[in-house]
KOLDRENMAR-142305 format. One record per residue (C-alpha): residue in one letter; z, y, x. Coordinates in pm, whole numbers, plus 50000, padded with zeros to 5 digits. Example, Ala and Ser with C-alpha at 12.3 -4.5 7.8 and 13.67 -1.06 7.14 Angstrom:
<atoms>
<atom code="a" z="50780" y="49550" x="51230"/>
<atom code="s" z="50714" y="49894" x="51367"/>
</atoms>
This chain:
<atoms>
<atom code="m" z="26693" y="36228" x="77500"/>
<atom code="t" z="26671" y="36010" x="77151"/>
<atom code="l" z="26824" y="35674" x="77117"/>
<atom code="v" z="26408" y="35525" x="77204"/>
<atom code="g" z="26408" y="35653" x="77532"/>
<atom code="k" z="26776" y="35598" x="77625"/>
<atom code="i" z="26663" y="35249" x="77627"/>
<atom code="f" z="26440" y="35263" x="77788"/>
<atom code="t" z="26616" y="35417" x="78062"/>
<atom code="v" z="26819" y="35097" x="78081"/>
<atom code="l" z="26582" y="34877" x="78068"/>
<atom code="i" z="26399" y="35045" x="78361"/>
<atom code="l" z="26720" y="35072" x="78519"/>
<atom code="l" z="26811" y="34709" x="78455"/>
<atom code="m" z="26440" y="34551" x="78527"/>
<atom code="s" z="26427" y="34714" x="78842"/>
<atom code="v" z="26761" y="34539" x="78942"/>
<atom code="v" z="26591" y="34220" x="78835"/>
<atom code="f" z="26334" y="34300" x="79106"/>
<atom code="m" z="26533" y="34465" x="79391"/>
<atom code="s" z="26715" y="34106" x="79322"/>
<atom code="f" z="26417" y="33831" x="79317"/>
<atom code="a" z="26313" y="34159" x="79673"/>
<atom code="v" z="26622" y="34000" x="79861"/>
<atom code="m" z="26574" y="33700" x="79789"/>
<atom code="v" z="26199" y="33661" x="79928"/>
<atom code="f" z="26336" y="33864" x="80224"/>
<atom code="a" z="26599" y="33642" x="80235"/>
<atom code="t" z="26405" y="33308" x="80196"/>
<atom code="h" z="26157" y="33439" x="80420"/>
<atom code="q" z="26039" y="33230" x="80731"/>
<atom code="n" z="25784" y="33243" x="80985"/>
<atom code="w" z="25581" y="32931" x="80940"/>
<atom code="k" z="25351" y="32962" x="81282"/>
<atom code="d" z="25697" y="33060" x="81499"/>
<atom code="q" z="25868" y="32741" x="81327"/>
<atom code="v" z="25464" y="32536" x="81439"/>
<atom code="k" z="25487" y="32680" x="81749"/>
<atom code="n" z="25810" y="32681" x="81843"/>
<atom code="p" z="25866" y="32384" x="82182"/>
<atom code="d" z="26171" y="32255" x="82087"/>
<atom code="p" z="26083" y="31874" x="81919"/>
<atom code="n" z="26372" y="31868" x="81694"/>
<atom code="i" z="26201" y="32232" x="81505"/>
<atom code="g" z="25835" y="32341" x="81646"/>
<atom code="y" z="25564" y="32067" x="81421"/>
<atom code="e" z="25315" y="32109" x="81691"/>
<atom code="v" z="25610" y="31996" x="81970"/>
<atom code="k" z="25684" y="31660" x="81631"/>
<atom code="l" z="25298" y="31602" x="81634"/>
<atom code="k" z="25251" y="31510" x="81981"/>
<atom code="n" z="25502" y="31351" x="82036"/>
<atom code="k" z="25443" y="31103" x="81680"/>
<atom code="t" z="25050" y="31108" x="81861"/>
<atom code="a" z="25268" y="31001" x="82161"/>
<atom code="e" z="25446" y="30730" x="82060"/>
<atom code="l" z="25139" y="30629" x="81821"/>
<atom code="a" z="24984" y="30581" x="82117"/>
<atom code="n" z="25197" y="30345" x="82286"/>
<atom code="a" z="25255" y="30158" x="82024"/>
<atom code="k" z="24880" y="30075" x="82043"/>
<atom code="l" z="24956" y="29939" x="82338"/>
<atom code="e" z="25251" y="29699" x="82305"/>
<atom code="h" z="25018" y="29505" x="81979"/>
<atom code="d" z="24783" y="29500" x="82271"/>
<atom code="r" z="25041" y="29370" x="82517"/>
<atom code="t" z="25206" y="29152" x="82203"/>
<atom code="r" z="24824" y="29044" x="82120"/>
<atom code="q" z="24763" y="28917" x="82486"/>
<atom code="q" z="25053" y="28802" x="82490"/>
<atom code="l" z="25062" y="28601" x="82188"/>
<atom code="a" z="24654" y="28487" x="82252"/>
<atom code="l" z="24712" y="28340" x="82614"/>
<atom code="e" z="25042" y="28134" x="82438"/>
<atom code="q" z="24858" y="28055" x="82185"/>
<atom code="a" z="24587" y="27894" x="82475"/>
<atom code="s" z="24907" y="27716" x="82666"/>
<atom code="r" z="25003" y="27529" x="82352"/>
<atom code="r" z="24623" y="27425" x="82272"/>
<atom code="q" z="24615" y="27313" x="82614"/>
<atom code="a" z="25021" y="27145" x="82629"/>
<atom code="l" z="24885" y="26979" x="82302"/>
<atom code="a" z="24584" y="26838" x="82494"/>
<atom code="a" z="24812" y="26681" x="82797"/>
<atom code="l" z="25044" y="26550" x="82518"/>
<atom code="q" z="24743" y="26397" x="82265"/>
<atom code="t" z="24606" y="26244" x="82588"/>
<atom code="r" z="24938" y="26122" x="82760"/>
<atom code="l" z="25007" y="25945" x="82400"/>
<atom code="d" z="24638" y="25753" x="82392"/>
<atom code="t" z="24776" y="25634" x="82710"/>
<atom code="a" z="25103" y="25454" x="82565"/>
<atom code="e" z="24884" y="25345" x="82298"/>
<atom code="k" z="24687" y="25129" x="82536"/>
<atom code="d" z="25018" y="25050" x="82743"/>
<atom code="v" z="25118" y="24874" x="82382"/>
<atom code="v" z="24800" y="24719" x="82356"/>
<atom code="t" z="24814" y="24555" x="82673"/>
<atom code="l" z="25197" y="24493" x="82647"/>
<atom code="t" z="25094" y="24330" x="82295"/>
<atom code="n" z="24831" y="24098" x="82406"/>
<atom code="d" z="25082" y="24064" x="82714"/>
<atom code="f" z="25342" y="23896" x="82554"/>
<atom code="n" z="25118" y="23675" x="82284"/>
<atom code="l" z="24943" y="23530" x="82533"/>
<atom code="k" z="25291" y="23451" x="82735"/>
<atom code="s" z="25409" y="23369" x="82461"/>
<atom code="a" z="25147" y="23086" x="82391"/>
<atom code="a" z="25249" y="22951" x="82724"/>
<atom code="l" z="25521" y="22829" x="82666"/>
<atom code="t" z="25453" y="22780" x="82350"/>
<atom code="q" z="25192" y="22527" x="82456"/>
<atom code="v" z="25478" y="22423" x="82737"/>
<atom code="a" z="25685" y="22275" x="82488"/>
<atom code="e" z="25455" y="22086" x="82285"/>
<atom code="a" z="25296" y="21880" x="82629"/>
<atom code="s" z="25729" y="21766" x="82672"/>
<atom code="k" z="25743" y="21645" x="82345"/>
<atom code="i" z="25444" y="21437" x="82424"/>
<atom code="a" z="25629" y="21337" x="82724"/>
<atom code="q" z="25955" y="21238" x="82631"/>
<atom code="t" z="25720" y="21010" x="82352"/>
<atom code="r" z="25516" y="20828" x="82639"/>
<atom code="l" z="25850" y="20798" x="82766"/>
<atom code="d" z="26030" y="20706" x="82437"/>
<atom code="g" z="25775" y="20451" x="82436"/>
<atom code="l" z="25728" y="20345" x="82755"/>
<atom code="e" z="26064" y="20237" x="82724"/>
<atom code="a" z="26031" y="20000" x="82447"/>
<atom code="e" z="25751" y="19876" x="82653"/>
<atom code="n" z="25982" y="19771" x="82896"/>
<atom code="a" z="26228" y="19641" x="82669"/>
<atom code="k" z="26029" y="19415" x="82508"/>
<atom code="l" z="25876" y="19253" x="82812"/>
<atom code="r" z="26275" y="19244" x="82953"/>
<atom code="k" z="26265" y="19005" x="82621"/>
<atom code="e" z="25932" y="18780" x="82682"/>
<atom code="t" z="26090" y="18721" x="83008"/>
<atom code="q" z="26431" y="18618" x="82932"/>
<atom code="l" z="26242" y="18437" x="82637"/>
<atom code="a" z="25950" y="18202" x="82876"/>
<atom code="q" z="26280" y="18146" x="83145"/>
<atom code="l" z="26485" y="17932" x="82833"/>
<atom code="d" z="26131" y="17868" x="82716"/>
<atom code="r" z="26040" y="17693" x="83063"/>
<atom code="d" z="26426" y="17528" x="83123"/>
<atom code="a" z="26390" y="17361" x="82784"/>
<atom code="q" z="26093" y="17257" x="82813"/>
<atom code="f" z="26032" y="17127" x="83147"/>
<atom code="s" z="25744" y="16842" x="83008"/>
<atom code="k" z="25535" y="17185" x="82916"/>
<atom code="v" z="25487" y="17343" x="83278"/>
<atom code="v" z="25170" y="17311" x="83277"/>
<atom code="e" z="25107" y="17501" x="82915"/>
<atom code="l" z="25411" y="17758" x="83077"/>
<atom code="t" z="25214" y="17807" x="83337"/>
<atom code="d" z="24900" y="17869" x="83134"/>
<atom code="r" z="25111" y="18161" x="82944"/>
<atom code="l" z="25331" y="18252" x="83251"/>
<atom code="n" z="25009" y="18335" x="83381"/>
<atom code="q" z="24904" y="18515" x="83092"/>
<atom code="d" z="25219" y="18645" x="83092"/>
<atom code="e" z="25111" y="18814" x="83467"/>
<atom code="v" z="24811" y="18950" x="83370"/>
<atom code="k" z="25025" y="19160" x="83113"/>
<atom code="r" z="25295" y="19231" x="83326"/>
<atom code="q" z="25019" y="19363" x="83587"/>
<atom code="a" z="24831" y="19588" x="83278"/>
<atom code="l" z="25118" y="19722" x="83186"/>
<atom code="e" z="25260" y="19806" x="83533"/>
<atom code="e" z="24926" y="19936" x="83611"/>
<atom code="r" z="24961" y="20162" x="83295"/>
<atom code="s" z="25357" y="20202" x="83368"/>
<atom code="n" z="25231" y="20313" x="83743"/>
<atom code="q" z="25023" y="20576" x="83502"/>
<atom code="l" z="25259" y="20669" x="83275"/>
<atom code="n" z="25472" y="20691" x="83593"/>
<atom code="a" z="25253" y="20940" x="83756"/>
<atom code="q" z="25210" y="21130" x="83402"/>
<atom code="l" z="25575" y="21116" x="83388"/>
<atom code="a" z="25609" y="21327" x="83768"/>
<atom code="q" z="25304" y="21548" x="83651"/>
<atom code="m" z="25556" y="21665" x="83362"/>
<atom code="k" z="25855" y="21656" x="83521"/>
<atom code="m" z="25678" y="21932" x="83718"/>
<atom code="v" z="25597" y="22090" x="83499"/>
<atom code="m" z="25893" y="22134" x="83307"/>
<atom code="d" z="26096" y="22149" x="83721"/>
<atom code="a" z="25876" y="22479" x="83723"/>
<atom code="h" z="25924" y="22638" x="83455"/>
<atom code="g" z="26339" y="22527" x="83434"/>
<atom code="l" z="26288" y="22281" x="83135"/>
<atom code="k" z="26497" y="21978" x="83012"/>
<atom code="p" z="26380" y="21668" x="82840"/>
<atom code="d" z="26667" y="21740" x="82608"/>
<atom code="s" z="26605" y="22120" x="82611"/>
<atom code="l" z="26541" y="22326" x="82288"/>
<atom code="v" z="26249" y="22599" x="82269"/>
<atom code="s" z="26536" y="22789" x="82049"/>
<atom code="s" z="26694" y="22765" x="82350"/>
<atom code="l" z="26455" y="22894" x="82595"/>
<atom code="e" z="26623" y="23152" x="82888"/>
<atom code="p" z="26320" y="23433" x="82861"/>
<atom code="i" z="26120" y="23480" x="83195"/>
<atom code="n" z="26136" y="23789" x="83445"/>
<atom code="l" z="26394" y="23997" x="83154"/>
<atom code="n" z="26583" y="24293" x="83319"/>
<atom code="g" z="26779" y="24554" x="83131"/>
<atom code="i" z="27090" y="24760" x="83232"/>
<atom code="v" z="27490" y="24738" x="83165"/>
<atom code="l" z="27505" y="24982" x="82921"/>
<atom code="v" z="27873" y="24967" x="82824"/>
<atom code="v" z="28206" y="24789" x="83042"/>
<atom code="g" z="28443" y="24705" x="82853"/>
<atom code="d" z="28844" y="24464" x="82938"/>
<atom code="k" z="28804" y="24117" x="82904"/>
<atom code="d" z="28548" y="24131" x="83162"/>
<atom code="l" z="28271" y="24224" x="82889"/>
<atom code="v" z="27964" y="24401" x="82860"/>
<atom code="e" z="27663" y="24511" x="82693"/>
<atom code="i" z="27353" y="24536" x="82795"/>
<atom code="s" z="27047" y="24706" x="82658"/>
<atom code="v" z="26854" y="24365" x="82570"/>
<atom code="g" z="26885" y="24081" x="82317"/>
<atom code="k" z="26750" y="23851" x="82068"/>
<atom code="d" z="26389" y="24110" x="82005"/>
<atom code="d" z="26332" y="24014" x="82375"/>
<atom code="g" z="26413" y="23636" x="82351"/>
<atom code="l" z="26763" y="23689" x="82421"/>
<atom code="r" z="27058" y="23357" x="82328"/>
<atom code="e" z="27384" y="23295" x="82331"/>
<atom code="g" z="27472" y="23110" x="82576"/>
<atom code="h" z="27184" y="23248" x="82826"/>
<atom code="i" z="27273" y="23381" x="83185"/>
<atom code="m" z="27181" y="23656" x="83347"/>
<atom code="e" z="27225" y="23772" x="83716"/>
<atom code="v" z="27349" y="24160" x="83825"/>
<atom code="y" z="27245" y="24371" x="84068"/>
<atom code="r" z="27303" y="24745" x="84214"/>
<atom code="g" z="26976" y="24844" x="84421"/>
<atom code="d" z="26975" y="24547" x="84650"/>
<atom code="t" z="27368" y="24456" x="84599"/>
<atom code="y" z="27418" y="24155" x="84450"/>
<atom code="i" z="27701" y="24169" x="84172"/>
<atom code="g" z="27800" y="23916" x="83994"/>
<atom code="q" z="27658" y="23716" x="83732"/>
<atom code="i" z="27746" y="23718" x="83256"/>
<atom code="k" z="27720" y="23452" x="83049"/>
<atom code="i" z="27598" y="23570" x="82717"/>
<atom code="m" z="27827" y="23563" x="82432"/>
<atom code="k" z="27709" y="23832" x="82163"/>
<atom code="v" z="27358" y="23841" x="82064"/>
<atom code="g" z="27218" y="24227" x="81894"/>
<atom code="p" z="26787" y="24313" x="81782"/>
<atom code="d" z="26819" y="24508" x="82109"/>
<atom code="r" z="27209" y="24464" x="82285"/>
<atom code="a" z="27392" y="24173" x="82382"/>
<atom code="v" z="27732" y="24113" x="82522"/>
<atom code="g" z="27818" y="23845" x="82829"/>
<atom code="q" z="28116" y="23781" x="82933"/>
<atom code="i" z="28146" y="23841" x="83351"/>
<atom code="n" z="28192" y="23526" x="83523"/>
<atom code="k" z="28457" y="23499" x="83790"/>
<atom code="d" z="28419" y="23273" x="84010"/>
<atom code="l" z="28057" y="23454" x="84110"/>
<atom code="k" z="28192" y="23809" x="84108"/>
<atom code="r" z="28065" y="23994" x="84436"/>
<atom code="g" z="28157" y="24383" x="84303"/>
<atom code="q" z="28291" y="24583" x="84040"/>
<atom code="v" z="28038" y="24618" x="83767"/>
<atom code="r" z="27960" y="24964" x="83623"/>
<atom code="k" z="27735" y="25150" x="83412"/>
<atom code="g" z="27385" y="25141" x="83496"/>
<atom code="d" z="27378" y="24861" x="83699"/>
<atom code="h" z="27081" y="24653" x="83620"/>
<atom code="v" z="27070" y="24306" x="83481"/>
<atom code="t" z="26768" y="24000" x="83501"/>
<atom code="t" z="26716" y="23602" x="83427"/>
<atom code="k" z="26562" y="23536" x="83716"/>
<atom code="f" z="26757" y="23682" x="84022"/>
<atom code="s" z="26516" y="23756" x="84361"/>
</atoms>
């Protein structure tokens, strides 16, 4: 055998070994794809995995549809709730307008009463001045009559004139007294006095509740200066139909006030939540 033949023989042997190695590797890594697809094991079989994934997808679609329906229902409910809230808001705004108008009317009425009180006081002052003048004139007339007896006729004429004036003034006085009595009835009906100031007038039918009961018979209530309350005003305390006592306002804030309990009129223990009013009935 020549050298070339030996070389070819060795090459053929090496190639045979290489191809045999490839064949062994191919055989070792060979898989039966049909069996793997048809395998009933859900962790191996692709057909079973596909069915499971398909079922999961169907379930996911059903869950998605249910979620969309629930979302639609919830959105409809929220729309209804928003509509109801809007209706309540509109009603509340109308109530605020009505209460504001009522407050303005009562404020105007209170202003008229105050002006009437001033007018009545002015008329009363004028009447007193006229009465004083009449008394002085009468005294002078009496002194003049005693000093000048000779002028009886003249004084008699003057006396007659004074009598006419007196009757006219008495008639005027009666008219003014009637007007004054009528004004006094109006002022008494509103709890007013001739020397009362408008700023000191107590609000009519002002109601609130007790917020805090502190030491030294002090209580805090839920109404204040914005409601017309001022220092020195008196408020009655009650619980249900039971009268508890009376407080005097000592300090006033915009929407809060602090009052001192009147021990002499105390009929029970004042508690948080009790009602207070400017007019107890």
